[in-house]
Structures are given as C-alpha cells and as structure tokens.
N, C-alpha and C positions, 0 to 999 in steps of 0.2 A: 504494500500500500504506500502511496506517497501523497503528500499534501500539496497545496497549491504552489509552493516555492521549490519543488523538486527534492525536498528532504524526505528521506524514508522514515516511516514511523511504524511501530509495532501495533498489531491488533490487540484487542483486549485479552484474548486467550494467551497469546505469547507473553504479554506483559504480566499476566497473572502467574504463569508458569515460572517466569524469571523471579518474581518476588517470592513465590512459594519456596524456591530453592534457596534464596537469600535468607529467609527466616529459619531455615533448618528443618522445615517440615518435610516429611517423607513424601516422595513423589510416587512411590510404588503403592499400588492398591493391594491390600491384604485380602487373600482369598478366604472367604467364609463359606465353607461348604456345609450347609445344613440340609438334612434330609427333610423334604416336604412331606407333611402328613395331610392326607385328604380329610375333608369334612363332609362332602356330599357323596353318598354311595351311588354307584351306577344304578340306573333304573331298570336295567335288563336283568331278569331273573336268572340266577346262576352265575352272574358275574360278580366278582369280589373286589373289583378295582374302584377307584374314585373318579367322580365326574366334575371335579373342580376345574374352573376355567384356567387356573394357573398350571394345571397338569394336562391340558389339552382337551378337557371335557367340553361337550356341546349340549345344546338343548334342542330337541326335535319336537315337532307337533305330534299329537296323538295319531293322526291319520298316517303319517310317515312311519311311526312305530308299528302300527297295525300291519302295514304292507310288508314289513321285514320280519317281525317277531310274532305276528298273530295278535288276537285280541286279549290273550292272557299271558303273554310273555314279557310283560313290562310292568312297572309301577309308575303311575303318573304323580306329578307334583305340581300343583297350581296350573293344571291344564297343559302341562308340557312334560316331556320325558327327558330327564337328565341322563346322558350317556357318557361313558369314558371314551378315551381316544381310540382304543382298539374296536369298541362297538360302533363308534361313529364311522370308522373306516369300513367295517362290515356293511353298515347301512349304505355308504356311498357306493360300494361295489354291487350290492343287491339292487339299488335303485338306478343304476346307470342305464341310460336309454341310448342304445346304439342307433336308433332311428333319427336322432337329432343331427347326426353328422352325415 
C-alpha cells in the first residue's frame, strides 16, 4: 500500500503483527484439541451418532425422512428430523434423481 506522496505504509494487520512481536506476546497459536461431545441424538432409529450442527448434522423434513426410512424409522423433533452426517449422506444418495441431468 502507498499513500499519496509515494511513501509505503503498512496495513493494519502487518502493523498489529509487528507490535505483537515487540510486546513479547506469543505469535504461535496453541492447539487445543478437545473432543466434541454431541447433545442432539440422531433421529434415525438404530443410529447412535449425534446430529449437532457442529458435527455435520442436518435437519430434514418429515416427508424426506419418510421417503428414505419409512414412516416409523425416525423420531421427529419440532416437525423436523435431526440426522447425523452419515445418515444425511445416506439420504442424499437415496434421494438423488438421475433424471435431473
């Protein structure tokens, strides 16, 4: 970046990095590896995984769940079916329509 008089100036991120090093603060980020525990169980009967959004879970409509798991293969929650990532992938494979292409 340069200003009107041809002098070069630092951007705000570069300036912040420079001052952080001058203050003696660590520039490396510490890795905090914590195992996530789920709160919302998957709505598909027989599945023991969790359907939390942070773990890749999704929410399907009841009609979509009926198409894949039948009328009694799921548990609904507030008019939707919460599914884990692997069950959602199964739903996507089952509901893929080859006629669209």
